[in-house]
C-alpha positions in Angstrom: -34.8 4.1 -0.5 -36.8 4.1 2.8 -36.0 5.3 6.2 -36.0 2.3 8.5 -35.6 2.4 12.3 -34.4 -0.8 13.9 -34.8 -1.2 17.7 -32.1 -3.4 19.1 -30.1 -2.7 16.0 -26.8 -3.2 17.9 -27.7 -6.7 18.9 -27.0 -10.1 17.2 -29.9 -10.1 14.7 -29.8 -6.3 14.5 -26.2 -6.0 13.5 -26.5 -8.5 10.7 -29.8 -6.9 9.5 -28.3 -3.4 9.5 -25.4 -4.6 7.4 -27.8 -6.1 4.9 -30.3 -3.2 4.7 -27.9 -0.2 4.8 -26.9 -0.9 1.2 -30.3 0.2 -0.1 -32.0 2.1 2.8 -31.5 5.0 5.3 -31.1 3.2 8.6 -31.5 4.4 12.1 -30.5 2.2 15.1 -32.3 2.6 18.4 -30.4 0.8 21.2 -29.0 1.2 24.6 -25.7 -0.1 23.3 -23.7 1.7 20.6 -23.5 -0.1 17.3 -20.3 -1.6 15.9 -21.5 -0.2 12.5 -20.4 3.4 12.3 -21.8 4.5 8.9 -25.5 4.5 10.0 -27.4 6.8 12.3 -27.6 5.8 16.0 -29.6 7.1 18.9 -29.0 5.7 22.4 -32.5 4.8 23.6 -34.3 2.6 26.1 -37.6 1.1 25.1 -39.2 2.8 28.1 -38.2 6.3 27.0 -41.4 7.0 25.1 -40.8 10.7 24.3 -37.3 10.0 23.0 -38.6 7.2 20.9 -41.4 9.4 19.5 -38.9 12.1 18.5 -36.5 9.6 16.9 -39.2 8.1 14.7 -40.0 11.3 12.9 -40.3 10.7 9.1 -39.7 7.0 9.5 -41.3 4.7 6.9 -40.8 1.3 8.6 -39.9 0.2 12.1 -38.3 -3.2 12.7 -38.8 -3.9 16.4 -36.1 -6.4 17.6 -35.3 -5.0 21.0 -36.3 -7.1 24.0 -35.1 -8.7 27.2 -33.8 -12.0 26.0 -31.8 -15.0 27.2 -32.9 -17.7 29.6 -31.0 -16.5 32.6 -32.2 -12.9 32.3 -35.8 -13.6 31.5 -36.3 -16.4 34.0 -34.6 -14.7 36.9 -36.2 -11.3 36.2 -39.8 -12.0 35.2 -41.2 -8.5 36.0 -38.4 -6.7 34.2 -39.0 -9.0 31.2 -42.7 -8.5 31.1 -42.4 -4.7 31.6 -39.7 -4.1 29.1 -41.1 -6.3 26.4 -44.7 -5.4 26.7 -44.6 -1.7 27.7 -41.6 -1.2 25.4 -43.6 -2.6 22.5 -46.5 -0.4 23.4 -44.2 2.6 23.4 -42.9 1.7 20.0 -46.4 1.3 18.6 -47.7 4.6 20.0 -44.7 6.5 18.7 -45.1 4.8 15.3 -48.7 5.7 15.1 -48.0 9.3 16.1 -45.4 9.6 13.3 -47.5 7.9 10.7 -45.1 5.0 10.3 -46.3 2.9 7.3 -45.4 -0.5 8.7 -43.9 -2.3 11.8 -42.1 -5.6 11.6 -42.3 -7.2 15.0 -39.8 -9.8 16.1 -41.7 -12.5 18.0 -40.5 -16.0 18.9 -41.2 -19.7 18.6 -41.4 -19.5 22.5 -45.0 -18.4 22.1 -46.1 -21.9 21.0 -44.8 -23.6 24.2 -44.8 -27.4 23.9 -46.6 -27.4 20.6 -49.6 -29.8 19.9 -48.3 -30.5 16.4 -44.8 -30.7 15.0 -43.8 -29.1 12.6 -45.5 -26.1 14.1 -47.9 -24.0 11.9 -48.8 -20.3 12.5 -52.4 -21.4 13.1 -51.4 -23.7 16.0 -52.5 -22.3 19.4 -50.1 -20.2 21.4 -49.3 -21.9 24.7 -46.3 -20.0 26.2 -44.7 -21.5 29.3 -42.1 -18.8 29.9 -42.2 -15.1 30.8 -40.5 -14.4 27.5 -43.1 -16.3 25.6 -45.9 -14.5 27.4 -44.3 -11.1 26.7 -44.0 -12.0 23.0 -47.6 -13.2 22.4 -48.8 -10.1 24.2 -46.6 -7.9 22.0 -48.2 -9.6 18.9 -51.7 -8.7 20.2 -50.7 -5.1 20.7 -49.3 -5.0 17.1 -52.5 -6.3 15.7 -54.6 -4.0 17.9 -52.7 -0.9 16.8 -53.0 -1.9 13.2 -56.8 -1.9 13.6 -57.0 1.6 14.9 -54.5 3.1 12.4 -53.3 2.8 8.8 -50.1 1.1 10.0 -49.5 -2.4 8.5 -47.5 -5.1 10.2 -45.6 -8.4 9.7 -45.1 -10.6 12.8 -42.1 -12.9 12.5 -41.8 -15.9 14.9 -38.1 -16.8 14.9 -36.9 -20.3 15.4 -33.5 -20.9 17.0 -31.4 -18.2 15.3 -27.6 -18.7 15.4 -24.5 -17.5 13.7 -21.3 -15.4 14.0 -21.5 -12.8 16.7 -24.1 -14.4 18.9 -23.7 -14.3 22.7 -22.1 -17.5 24.2 -25.2 -17.8 26.4 -27.0 -19.4 23.5 -26.6 -23.1 22.9 -25.0 -23.1 19.5 -22.4 -20.5 20.2 -21.7 -22.0 23.6 -21.1 -25.4 22.2 -18.8 -24.1 19.4 -16.9 -22.0 21.9 -16.3 -24.9 24.2 -15.5 -27.3 21.4 -12.8 -25.1 19.8 -11.2 -24.6 23.3 -11.5 -28.4 24.0 -13.5 -27.6 27.2 -16.4 -29.8 28.3 -19.6 -29.3 26.4 -22.5 -29.4 29.0 -25.9 -30.5 27.9 -28.9 -29.6 30.1 -31.1 -32.6 30.6 -30.9 -35.7 28.5 -30.1 -34.0 25.3 -33.2 -35.3 23.6 -34.6 -31.8 23.0 -35.3 -31.5 19.3 -34.5 -28.2 17.5 -34.3 -26.8 14.0 -31.6 -24.1 13.9 -31.7 -21.2 11.5 -28.6 -19.3 10.4 -28.6 -15.6 10.8 -28.2 -15.1 7.1 -31.6 -16.7 6.5 -33.2 -14.9 9.5 -32.3 -11.4 8.2 -33.3 -12.4 4.7 -36.8 -13.3 6.0 -37.0 -9.9 7.6 -35.9 -8.2 4.4 -38.6 -9.9 2.4 -41.2 -8.3 4.7 -40.2 -4.8 3.8 -42.5 -4.9 0.7 -44.5 -8.0 1.3 -46.4 -10.0 3.9 -48.6 -7.2 5.1 -50.8 -8.0 8.2 -49.5 -11.6 8.3 -47.8 -13.8 10.8 -44.9 -16.0 9.7 -42.6 -18.7 11.1 -39.1 -17.8 10.1 -36.7 -20.7 10.6 -35.1 -23.7 8.8 -36.9 -27.0 9.1 -34.6 -29.0 6.8 -32.2 -30.5 9.4 -33.9 -30.9 12.8 -31.4 -32.3 15.4 -31.3 -33.3 19.0 -29.1 -31.3 21.3 -27.0 -34.3 22.0 -26.4 -34.9 18.3 -25.7 -31.2 17.9 -22.9 -31.5 20.4 -21.5 -34.6 18.7 -21.7 -32.8 15.3 -19.9 -29.7 16.5 -17.2 -31.9 18.1 -16.7 -33.6 14.7 -16.6 -30.4 12.6 -14.2 -28.6 15.0 -12.1 -31.8 15.5 -12.5 -31.2 19.2 -11.4 -33.3 22.2 -14.2 -31.9 24.4 -16.0 -34.2 26.7 -19.8 -34.2 26.5 -21.3 -33.9 30.0 -24.9 -33.7 31.2 -26.4 -31.4 33.8 -29.9 -32.1 35.4 -32.5 -29.5 34.6 -33.0 -28.7 38.3 -29.4 -27.4 38.4 -29.9 -25.0 35.4 -31.5 -21.6 35.0 -34.3 -23.2 32.9 -36.1 -25.8 34.9 -37.7 -28.8 33.1 -41.1 -27.2 33.5 -40.1 -24.4 31.1 -37.9 -26.5 28.7 -39.6 -27.2 25.3 -38.7 -30.6 24.0 -39.7 -30.3 20.3 -39.5 -27.1 18.3 -39.6 -27.4 14.5 -41.3 -24.8 12.2 -43.6 -25.3 9.3 -42.4 -22.5 7.0 -44.7 -23.2 4.0 -46.6 -19.9 4.5 -43.4 -17.8 4.5 -42.3 -19.7 1.4 -45.6 -19.2 -0.4 -46.2 -15.5 0.4 -42.7 -14.1 0.9 -40.6 -16.5 -1.3 -38.6 -17.4 1.8 -36.3 -20.3 1.4 -33.4 -20.8 3.9 -30.1 -21.5 2.2 -27.5 -22.2 4.9 -27.0 -25.9 5.9 -26.4 -26.8 9.5 -22.8 -27.8 8.9 -22.1 -24.7 6.8 -23.6 -22.6 9.5 -21.5 -24.2 12.3 -18.3 -23.6 10.3 -19.3 -19.9 9.9 -19.1 -19.3 13.6 -15.5 -20.2 14.3 -13.8 -19.4 11.0 
């Protein structure tokens, strides 16, 4: 049993991860929002409260750093807040981890760091070309993680998540929004033409990828996603309509009328997960249709 601190442990990924890890480890959640899980330790904490973080991480073995400003509306409309919270917050976590001799940090990065990738599927060795504030903050966070590892004995795993979805996700994300609209027979609105290509990864597989890094994958970067069933956003809407037996109308909204303008919309995002498979034994299990059904059951 290890003591594991999870920043953002009350969020979507965090909640599923805590439920998985609490069976075998001593879990501490650091979050601004109280957790719905009541049989683990919780400290209300902001990423910018460095002293509070440092005190909280005493005797911690591993830190899983999930907390960040997320969501298109928040990150695009509040660029300075996004950059400050995600970058300075990560630096605070790292400094506190170093001070408390934390053995390893697992850093939640994002496929956003690749921007419009040169190659598809995207490999970890492909160049980062972020085109959003969020993407910039995440690649900067990665560099901080690697730099701190060089000046301390702290190991790391950097995980670049690709389109996580599942039960409990905010309706501001495309999968949960489409399912919510479909089961209510409300119009499903697609931003742009719907030709954006995505590879969605169920939260069960996401948290399994994190779990595999607790004892493996030291000082490595991994794509964590599911590349088996890439789908366009338009086909996703049609698929969700079929599965939910919905009467929803599919409508289209021009990019210029959305929070994310066309200049920051990535058209193709599919991961190459061979490295995670070879080193971690990572192998996503949940099919797209199975995953969609899990949201509205």
